[in-house]
All heavy atoms as an XYZ file, in Angstrom:
680
protein
N       0.822     -1.191      0.001
C      -0.002      0.000      0.000
C       0.864      1.252     -0.001
O       0.597      2.187     -0.728
C      -0.931     -0.039      1.213
C      -1.841      1.141      1.302
S      -3.066      1.155      0.034
C      -4.508      0.949      0.988
N       1.914      1.248      0.833
C       2.772      2.437      0.919
C       3.530      2.679     -0.381
O       3.689      3.821     -0.800
C       3.731      2.303      2.087
C       3.037      2.387      3.428
C       3.989      2.188      4.582
O       5.191      2.496      4.430
O       3.534      1.739      5.633
N       3.993      1.601     -1.007
C       4.716      1.751     -2.272
C       3.810      2.337     -3.346
O       4.226      3.201     -4.125
C       5.267      0.405     -2.723
N       2.560      1.903     -3.374
C       1.592      2.443     -4.325
C       1.348      3.916     -4.053
O       1.286      4.726     -4.984
C       0.282      1.659     -4.253
C      -0.854      2.148     -5.142
C      -0.464      2.052     -6.615
C      -2.114      1.345     -4.869
N       1.233      4.293     -2.787
C       1.010      5.694     -2.429
C       2.165      6.577     -2.897
O       1.947      7.665     -3.411
C       0.813      5.822     -0.926
N       3.380      6.095     -2.730
C       4.547      6.870     -3.160
C       4.535      7.048     -4.670
O       4.775      8.142     -5.186
C       5.855      6.179     -2.694
C       7.067      6.815     -3.338
C       5.961      6.238     -1.183
N       4.245      5.984     -5.409
C       4.214      6.079     -6.875
C       3.110      7.015     -7.349
O       3.305      7.824     -8.255
C       4.027      4.691     -7.475
C       5.295      3.865     -7.369
C       5.170      2.453     -7.846
N       4.462      2.310     -9.091
C       3.862      1.189     -9.467
N       3.890      0.134     -8.690
N       3.243      1.119    -10.624
N       1.937      6.932     -6.732
C       0.820      7.774     -7.160
C       1.016      9.237     -6.773
O       0.555     10.134     -7.485
C      -0.493      7.255     -6.573
C      -1.006      5.945     -7.153
C      -2.232      5.475     -6.385
C      -1.327      6.085     -8.631
N       1.668      9.502     -5.650
C       1.853     10.894     -5.215
C       2.712     11.677     -6.208
O       2.617     12.894     -6.280
C       2.454     10.950     -3.814
O       3.755     10.419     -3.815
N       3.543     10.978     -6.976
C       4.318     11.650     -8.012
C       3.456     12.104     -9.175
O       3.805     13.029     -9.892
N       2.311     11.475     -9.350
C       1.408     11.828    -10.446
C       0.452     12.957    -10.080
O       0.118     13.783    -10.905
C       0.583     10.598    -10.867
C       1.389      9.388    -11.363
C       0.452      8.212    -11.587
C       2.130      9.748    -12.640
N      -0.015     12.959     -8.842
C      -1.003     13.942     -8.409
C      -0.737     14.278     -6.946
O      -0.736     13.382     -6.098
C      -2.410     13.356     -8.573
C      -3.521     14.336     -8.271
O      -3.257     15.398     -7.653
O      -4.664     14.064     -8.647
N      -0.523     15.541     -6.612
C      -0.189     15.885     -5.233
C      -1.317     15.591     -4.240
O      -1.060     15.416     -3.057
C       0.098     17.391     -5.299
C      -0.544     17.867     -6.551
C      -0.550     16.704     -7.492
N      -2.559     15.500     -4.693
C      -3.681     15.239     -3.789
C      -3.842     13.761     -3.471
O      -4.515     13.392     -2.517
C      -4.977     15.790     -4.369
C      -4.944     17.285     -4.541
C      -4.831     17.860     -5.792
C      -4.991     18.124     -3.433
C      -4.773     19.232     -5.947
C      -4.934     19.495     -3.575
C      -4.823     20.045     -4.830
O      -4.756     21.400     -4.970
N      -3.220     12.918     -4.260
C      -3.344     11.481     -4.052
C      -2.714     11.078     -2.727
O      -3.215     10.193     -2.041
C      -2.712     10.697     -5.224
C      -2.604      9.222     -4.913
C      -3.517     10.908     -6.485
N      -1.647     11.749     -2.351
C      -0.952     11.398     -1.115
C      -1.900     11.460      0.083
O      -1.958     10.535      0.889
C       0.244     12.323     -0.908
C       1.076     11.942      0.297
O       1.365     10.741      0.456
O       1.431     12.841      1.077
N      -2.651     12.539      0.205
C      -3.591     12.674      1.322
C      -4.688     11.633      1.279
O      -5.047     11.047      2.306
N      -5.215     11.382      0.097
C      -6.272     10.380     -0.038
C      -5.750      8.988      0.317
O      -6.435      8.212      0.994
C      -6.823     10.388     -1.462
N      -4.544      8.679     -0.115
C      -3.977      7.365      0.189
C      -3.700      7.209      1.682
O      -3.837      6.124      2.238
C      -2.703      7.130     -0.618
C      -2.949      6.986     -2.105
S      -4.083      5.644     -2.526
C      -3.137      4.228     -2.022
N      -3.325      8.285      2.335
C      -3.109      8.221      3.789
C      -4.420      7.919      4.516
O      -4.431      7.170      5.485
C      -2.513      9.527      4.303
C      -1.075      9.697      3.934
C      -0.568     11.052      4.419
N       0.722     11.330      3.874
C       1.831     11.360      4.599
N       1.770     11.146      5.886
N       2.981     11.610      4.032
N      -5.504      8.501      4.046
C      -6.805      8.235      4.659
C      -7.210      6.782      4.423
O      -7.684      6.097      5.336
C      -7.868      9.214      4.136
C      -7.547     10.625      4.628
C      -9.270      8.789      4.560
C      -8.361     11.711      4.000
N      -7.013      6.299      3.206
C      -7.328      4.895      2.903
C      -6.485      3.974      3.779
O      -6.993      3.010      4.358
C      -7.105      4.593      1.405
C      -7.154      3.103      1.140
C      -8.127      5.330      0.558
N      -5.200      4.265      3.924
C      -4.319      3.449      4.751
C      -4.750      3.499      6.223
O      -4.689      2.490      6.936
C      -2.875      3.908      4.608
N      -5.192      4.685      6.677
C      -5.669      4.857      8.054
C      -6.834      3.908      8.337
O      -6.815      3.143      9.310
C      -6.091      6.323      8.236
C      -6.676      6.652      9.569
C      -5.852      6.881     10.658
C      -8.044      6.764      9.737
C      -6.387      7.208     11.893
C      -8.592      7.093     10.966
C      -7.760      7.318     12.048
N      -7.845      3.929      7.467
C      -9.008      3.065      7.676
C      -8.685      1.599      7.398
O      -9.239      0.704      8.040
C     -10.209      3.546      6.844
C     -10.852      4.747      7.479
C     -10.647      6.020      6.972
C     -11.641      4.624      8.609
C     -11.209      7.125      7.559
C     -12.204      5.721      9.219
C     -11.987      6.974      8.689
O     -12.543      8.069      9.300
N      -7.780      1.335      6.484
C      -7.351     -0.034      6.223
C      -6.725     -0.629      7.483
O      -7.004     -1.775      7.854
C      -6.369     -0.064      5.057
C      -5.960     -1.467      4.664
O      -6.868     -2.293      4.403
O      -4.754     -1.739      4.607
N      -5.904      0.146      8.157
C      -5.287     -0.311      9.404
C      -6.341     -0.581     10.464
O      -6.285     -1.600     11.166
C      -4.277      0.742      9.917
O      -3.263      0.920      8.927
C      -3.638      0.316     11.218
N      -7.313      0.302     10.587
C      -8.379      0.084     11.570
C      -9.161     -1.195     11.269
O      -9.489     -1.968     12.180
C      -9.340      1.284     11.589
C      -8.782      2.591     12.142
C      -9.797      3.711     11.951
C      -8.414      2.448     13.605
N      -9.457     -1.438     10.008
C     -10.210     -2.634      9.636
C      -9.383     -3.899      9.885
O      -9.919     -4.913     10.334
C     -10.649     -2.575      8.172
C     -11.656     -1.475      7.859
S     -13.211     -1.665      8.747
C     -13.075     -0.393      9.980
N      -8.085     -3.853      9.602
C      -7.231     -5.019      9.856
C      -7.151     -5.317     11.342
O      -7.043     -6.468     11.744
C      -5.834     -4.814      9.281
C      -5.755     -5.160      7.806
C      -4.332     -5.167      7.281
N      -3.938     -3.795      6.946
C      -2.932     -3.133      7.514
N      -2.183     -3.706      8.402
N      -2.662     -1.895      7.169
N      -7.205     -4.283     12.159
C      -7.179     -4.472     13.617
C      -8.547     -4.869     14.172
O      -8.672     -5.135     15.362
C      -6.702     -3.198     14.302
C      -5.256     -2.911     14.048
C      -4.808     -1.674     14.754
N      -3.418     -1.390     14.480
C      -2.818     -0.280     14.832
N      -3.479      0.666     15.476
N      -1.555     -0.101     14.542
N      -9.541     -4.856     13.305
C     -10.907     -5.244     13.665
C     -11.426     -4.451     14.888
O     -11.926     -5.013     15.852
C     -10.999     -6.737     13.913
C     -10.575     -7.552     12.699
C     -10.523     -9.014     12.918
N     -11.688     -9.819     12.730
C     -12.495     -9.862     11.683
N     -12.301     -9.045     10.694
N     -13.511    -10.689     11.621
N     -11.291     -3.134     14.796
C     -11.737     -2.278     15.893
C     -13.255     -2.308     15.999
O     -13.959     -2.555     15.019
C     -11.238     -0.818     15.721
C      -9.731     -0.762     15.715
C     -11.807     -0.172     14.482
N     -13.752     -2.039     17.185
C     -15.197     -1.994     17.379
C     -15.731     -0.622     16.926
O     -14.969      0.281     16.583
C     -15.568     -2.306     18.822
C     -14.961     -1.342     19.835
O     -14.314     -0.351     19.429
O     -15.132     -1.568     21.034
N     -17.052     -0.486     16.906
C     -17.655      0.751     16.404
C     -17.276      1.994     17.211
O     -16.991      3.037     16.618
C     -19.165      0.604     16.308
C     -19.641     -0.352     15.214
C     -21.157     -0.452     15.236
C     -19.150      0.075     13.860
N     -17.264      1.934     18.553
C     -16.834      3.131     19.286
C     -15.395      3.546     18.940
O     -15.104      4.732     18.812
C     -16.967      2.721     20.754
C     -18.036      1.676     20.742
C     -17.812      0.919     19.463
N     -14.497      2.581     18.763
C     -13.109      2.911     18.398
C     -13.052      3.502     16.997
O     -12.278      4.431     16.735
C     -12.230      1.660     18.483
N     -13.866      2.991     16.086
C     -13.921      3.538     14.726
C     -14.430      4.979     14.750
O     -13.885      5.858     14.077
C     -14.811      2.674     13.843
C     -14.965      3.103     12.395
C     -13.625      3.113     11.672
C     -15.945      2.191     11.679
N     -15.449      5.243     15.567
C     -15.977      6.610     15.688
C     -14.942      7.539     16.311
O     -14.766      8.674     15.846
C     -17.258      6.609     16.518
N     -14.222      7.077     17.347
C     -13.180      7.910     17.976
C     -12.076      8.242     16.980
O     -11.634      9.396     16.888
C     -12.583      7.198     19.192
C     -13.433      7.254     20.435
C     -12.667      6.785     21.660
N     -12.112      5.444     21.517
C     -12.767      4.312     21.781
N     -14.019      4.368     22.200
N     -12.174      3.151     21.638
N     -11.632      7.245     16.236
C     -10.565      7.467     15.259
C     -11.024      8.432     14.172
O     -10.274      9.317     13.750
C     -10.126      6.139     14.652
N     -12.266      8.288     13.716
C     -12.799      9.165     12.671
C     -12.931     10.595     13.170
O     -12.615     11.543     12.449
C     -14.158      8.647     12.197
O     -14.023      7.365     11.631
N     -13.389     10.762     14.408
C     -13.522     12.107     14.980
C     -12.161     12.768     15.126
O     -12.005     13.960     14.848
C     -14.229     12.032     16.331
N     -11.174     12.008     15.552
C      -9.829     12.558     15.678
C      -9.252     12.961     14.332
O      -8.643     14.015     14.197
N      -9.464     12.128     13.327
C      -8.953     12.418     11.989
C      -9.646     13.644     11.388
O      -8.999     14.523     10.827
C      -9.155     11.212     11.079
C      -8.692     11.356      9.645
C      -7.171     11.499      9.583
C      -9.141     10.164      8.815
N     -10.973     13.706     11.535
C     -11.749     14.798     10.938
C     -11.742     16.068     11.776
O     -12.135     17.132     11.304
C     -13.197     14.340     10.726
N     -11.319     15.960     13.029
C     -11.315     17.080     13.961
C     -12.702     17.687     14.132
O     -12.876     18.900     14.210
C     -10.300     18.143     13.540
C      -8.882     17.634     13.530
C      -7.865     18.665     13.074
O      -8.272     19.719     12.523
O      -6.670     18.421     13.265
N     -13.710     16.812     14.154
C     -15.092     17.228     14.439
C     -15.820     16.019     15.003
O     -15.298     14.912     15.016
C     -15.796     17.739     13.176
S     -16.072     16.483     11.909
N     -17.021     16.226     15.482
C     -17.824     15.112     16.003
C     -18.098     14.137     14.868
O     -18.436     14.536     13.755
C     -19.146     15.622     16.612
C     -20.051     14.459     16.982
C     -18.870     16.498     17.825
N     -17.896     12.865     15.153
C     -18.172     11.817     14.177
C     -19.164     10.842     14.796
O     -19.140     10.593     15.999
C     -16.896     11.080     13.786
N     -20.026     10.322     13.968
C     -21.022      9.389     14.468
C     -21.216      8.219     13.532
O     -20.925      8.306     12.337
N     -21.680      7.136     14.105
C     -21.996      5.934     13.344
C     -23.400      5.514     13.729
O     -23.727      5.428     14.913
C     -21.004      4.796     13.658
C     -19.592      5.205     13.244
C     -21.420      3.513     12.973
C     -18.523      4.233     13.664
N     -24.225      5.284     12.730
C     -25.592      4.815     12.973
C     -25.757      3.458     12.302
O     -25.501      3.302     11.117
C     -26.624      5.769     12.388
C     -28.035      5.284     12.636
C     -29.110      6.198     12.078
N     -28.628      7.521     11.762
C     -28.902      8.146     10.621
N     -29.649      7.578      9.702
N     -28.431      9.351     10.378
N     -26.187      2.472     13.079
C     -26.480      1.161     12.526
C     -27.927      1.171     12.067
O     -28.843      1.265     12.886
C     -26.251      0.061     13.562
C     -24.822     -0.086     14.056
C     -24.750     -1.153     15.142
C     -23.897     -0.429     12.914
N     -28.129      1.111     10.780
C     -29.485      1.240     10.246
C     -30.394      0.112     10.697
O     -31.576      0.317     10.899
C     -29.444      1.320      8.717
C     -28.825      2.589      8.232
N     -29.472      3.796      8.268
C     -27.591      2.845      7.731
C     -28.682      4.738      7.805
N     -27.528      4.202      7.464
N     -29.862     -1.083     10.859
C     -30.687     -2.216     11.259
C     -31.255     -2.083     12.656
O     -32.404     -2.439     12.915
N     -30.451     -1.546     13.587
C     -30.876     -1.443     14.985
C     -31.210     -0.022     15.404
O     -31.849      0.184     16.428
C     -29.760     -1.954     15.914
O     -28.618     -1.113     15.776
C     -29.395     -3.390     15.607
N     -30.740      0.952     14.645
C     -30.945      2.345     15.019
C     -29.948      2.831     16.060
O     -29.997      3.978     16.490
N     -29.031      1.979     16.477
C     -28.019      2.351     17.475
C     -27.120      3.442     16.904
O     -26.668      3.360     15.771
C     -27.187      1.130     17.844
C     -26.117      1.419     18.857
C     -25.363      0.157     19.216
N     -24.121      0.518     19.852
C     -23.008     -0.152     19.749
N     -22.966     -1.251     19.038
N     -21.922      0.247     20.367
N     -26.856      4.472     17.719
C     -26.023      5.601     17.291
C     -24.883      5.771     18.278
O     -25.085      5.743     19.487
C     -26.840      6.909     17.215
C     -25.953      8.087     16.877
C     -27.970      6.774     16.221
N     -23.680      5.949     17.760
C     -22.502      6.254     18.561
C     -21.930      7.556     18.019
O     -21.623      7.654     16.844
C     -21.445      5.128     18.438
O     -22.010      3.916     18.904
C     -20.213      5.453     19.242
N     -21.824      8.572     18.881
C     -21.254      9.864     18.480
C     -20.108     10.188     19.422
O     -20.225     10.026     20.635
C     -22.307     10.970     18.555
C     -23.446     10.749     17.595
C     -24.484     11.862     17.664
N     -24.006     13.001     16.902
C     -23.864     14.239     17.406
N     -24.170     14.498     18.642
N     -23.425     15.216     16.646
N     -18.995     10.671     18.852
C     -17.791     10.931     19.633
C     -17.192     12.268     19.207
O     -17.184     12.603     18.020
C     -16.755      9.798     19.407
C     -15.517     10.019     20.241
C     -17.360      8.447     19.722
N     -16.677     13.016     20.175
C     -16.013     14.284     19.884
C     -14.555     14.015     19.511
O     -14.037     12.916     19.756
C     -16.088     15.209     21.101
O     -15.319     14.682     22.156
N     -13.863     15.002     18.944
C     -12.461     14.794     18.552
C     -11.542     14.407     19.711
O     -10.531     13.765     19.506
C     -12.034     16.135     17.964
C     -13.291     16.797     17.571
C     -14.347     16.312     18.516
N     -11.924     14.784     20.948
C     -11.084     14.409     22.091
C     -11.418     13.020     22.633
O     -10.871     12.590     23.639
C     -11.152     15.465     23.193
C     -12.538     15.605     23.802
O     -13.441     14.828     23.459
O     -12.720     16.519     24.629
N     -12.334     12.312     21.972
C     -12.632     10.927     22.332
C     -13.794     10.730     23.291
O     -14.113      9.604     23.649
N     -14.429     11.823     23.702
C     -15.557     11.692     24.631
C     -16.846     11.373     23.892
O     -17.072     11.850     22.781
C     -15.754     12.980     25.441
C     -14.652     13.217     26.453
C     -14.879     14.473     27.242
N     -14.789     15.613     26.332
C     -15.546     16.699     26.429
N     -16.438     16.819     27.371
N     -15.401     17.682     25.567
N     -17.687     10.565     24.532
C     -19.004     10.239     23.987
C     -19.850     11.514     23.959
O     -19.807     12.318     24.892
C     -19.675      9.191     24.886
C     -20.830      8.492     24.270
C     -20.396      7.330     23.393
O     -19.257      6.913     23.429
N     -21.302      6.825     22.616
N     -20.587     11.723     22.875
C     -21.423     12.912     22.719
C     -22.862     12.455     22.521
O     -23.122     11.516     21.764
C     -20.962     13.743     21.484
C     -21.849     14.940     21.281
C     -19.516     14.156     21.632
N     -23.769     13.142     23.195
C     -25.178     12.779     23.032
C     -25.714     13.343     21.719
O     -25.140     14.256     21.132
C     -26.006     13.307     24.202
O     -25.930     14.715     24.255
N     -26.826     12.788     21.284
C     -27.459     13.260     20.051
C     -27.943     14.688     20.253
O     -28.340     15.064     21.357
C     -28.620     12.353     19.683
N     -27.916     15.505     19.205
C     -28.401     16.876     19.354
C     -29.888     16.898     19.704
O     -30.646     16.048     19.257
C     -28.143     17.505     17.989
C     -27.838     16.405     17.061
C     -27.491     15.197     17.868
N     -30.274     17.867     20.507
C     -31.688     17.987     20.902
C     -32.462     18.723     19.816
O     -31.919     19.528     19.085
C     -31.807     18.751     22.211
C     -31.165     18.027     23.353
C     -31.326     18.832     24.624
N     -30.487     18.297     25.665
C     -30.903     17.436     26.567
N     -32.147     17.028     26.553
N     -30.079     16.996     27.485
N     -33.739     18.439     19.756
C     -34.593     19.121     18.788
C     -34.424     18.562     17.393
O     -34.053     17.421     17.183
N     -34.676     19.414     16.458
C     -34.642     19.021     15.060
C     -33.199     18.826     14.581
O     -32.353     19.692     14.780
C     -35.297     20.133     14.267
C     -35.823     19.707     12.971
C     -36.669     20.814     12.421
N     -36.958     20.455     11.053
C     -37.385     21.268     10.158
N     -37.587     22.521     10.468
N     -37.626     20.862      8.956
N     -32.909     17.688     13.966
C     -31.525     17.481     13.512
C     -31.147     18.437     12.392
O     -31.944     18.723     11.508
C     -31.517     16.035     13.030
C     -32.928     15.636     12.872
C     -33.768     16.579     13.678
N     -29.921     18.950     12.468
C     -29.394     19.815     11.419
C     -28.722     18.956     10.357
O     -28.266     17.858     10.645
C     -28.365     20.775     12.008
C     -28.993     21.790     12.927
C     -27.976     22.770     13.421
N     -27.012     22.064     14.267
C     -25.814     22.522     14.564
N     -25.411     23.680     14.103
N     -25.000     21.842     15.333
N     -28.622     19.488      9.151
C     -27.889     18.743      8.118
C     -26.438     18.556      8.550
O     -25.856     19.450      9.166
C     -27.969     19.646      6.886
C     -29.027     20.637      7.168
C     -29.170     20.736      8.659
N     -25.843     17.407      8.270
C     -24.458     17.178      8.699
C     -23.482     18.085      7.966
O     -23.709     18.459      6.826
C     -24.218     15.706      8.329
C     -25.220     15.412      7.265
C     -26.399     16.301      7.532
N     -22.422     18.444      8.659
C     -21.365     19.253      8.040
C     -20.389     18.356      7.288
O     -19.694     18.808      6.417
C     -20.614     20.025      9.106
C     -21.461     21.096      9.749
C     -20.643     21.887     10.727
N     -21.504     22.798     11.452
C     -21.144     23.472     12.496
N     -19.932     23.335     12.962
N     -21.975     24.267     13.097
N     -20.340     17.122      7.684
C     -19.452     16.164      7.035
C     -20.308     15.178      6.251
O     -21.475     14.982      6.536
C     -18.626     15.404      8.075
S     -17.604     16.467      9.098
N     -19.722     14.561      5.295
C     -20.433     13.585      4.487
C     -20.520     12.252      5.207
O     -19.697     11.921      6.021
C     -19.739     13.389      3.160
C     -19.743     14.632      2.318
C     -19.543     14.242      0.882
N     -19.569     15.406      0.044
C     -20.634     15.806     -0.604
N     -21.758     15.158     -0.507
N     -20.581     16.862     -1.363
N     -21.536     11.475      4.852
C     -21.678     10.130      5.386
C     -20.697      9.202      4.687
O     -20.370      9.379      3.528
C     -23.091      9.605      5.152
O     -24.008     10.371      5.873
N     -20.253      8.219      5.421
C     -19.323      7.224      4.890
C     -19.933      5.856      5.135
O     -20.285      5.545      6.278
C     -17.975      7.344      5.589
C     -16.939      6.301      5.266
C     -16.484      6.451      3.818
C     -15.744      6.442      6.197
N     -20.105      5.089      4.123
C     -20.642      3.741      4.276
C     -19.521      2.741      4.071
O     -18.774      2.818      3.101
C     -21.737      3.469      3.240
O     -22.825      4.302      3.481
N     -19.415      1.818      4.995
C     -18.414      0.760      4.882
C     -19.136     -0.581      4.906
O     -19.965     -0.812      5.763
C     -17.423      0.810      6.027
C     -16.524      1.979      6.007
S     -15.327      1.783      7.300
C     -14.274      3.129      6.967
N     -18.810     -1.399      3.977
C     -19.389     -2.734      3.931
C     -18.269     -3.732      3.865
O     -17.251     -3.507      3.265
C     -20.279     -2.872      2.710
C     -21.434     -1.895      2.716
C     -22.364     -2.168      1.557
N     -23.300     -1.094      1.401
C     -24.469     -1.016      2.030
N     -24.824     -1.955      2.847
N     -25.267     -0.009      1.815
N     -18.504     -4.875      4.484
C     -17.502     -5.955      4.426
C     -17.858     -6.910      3.349
O     -18.893     -7.146      2.941
C     -17.455     -6.688      5.748
C     -16.852     -5.799      6.803
C     -16.686     -6.597      8.051
N     -16.250     -5.693      9.073
C     -15.325     -5.986      9.931
N     -14.751     -7.132      9.905
N     -14.972     -5.132     10.837
């Protein structure tokens, strides 16, 4: 993965950042982290609150960039500032 990132970064300067993000999540998946750890890592990387919602159960995990659990916003939900990310195995 790293060798590919080095080769691609010579072609496009933005590829390096994208490949680092892919490698970041690839490492998390190889370590088989649980959902709270995935949310904490995502919040730290994005430097904003990150959340994961399991559509089947409705369970929601939200975490701040410092790793603390965050409750759901009260009242009417606002549109997210960050995009949703879907991961499937």
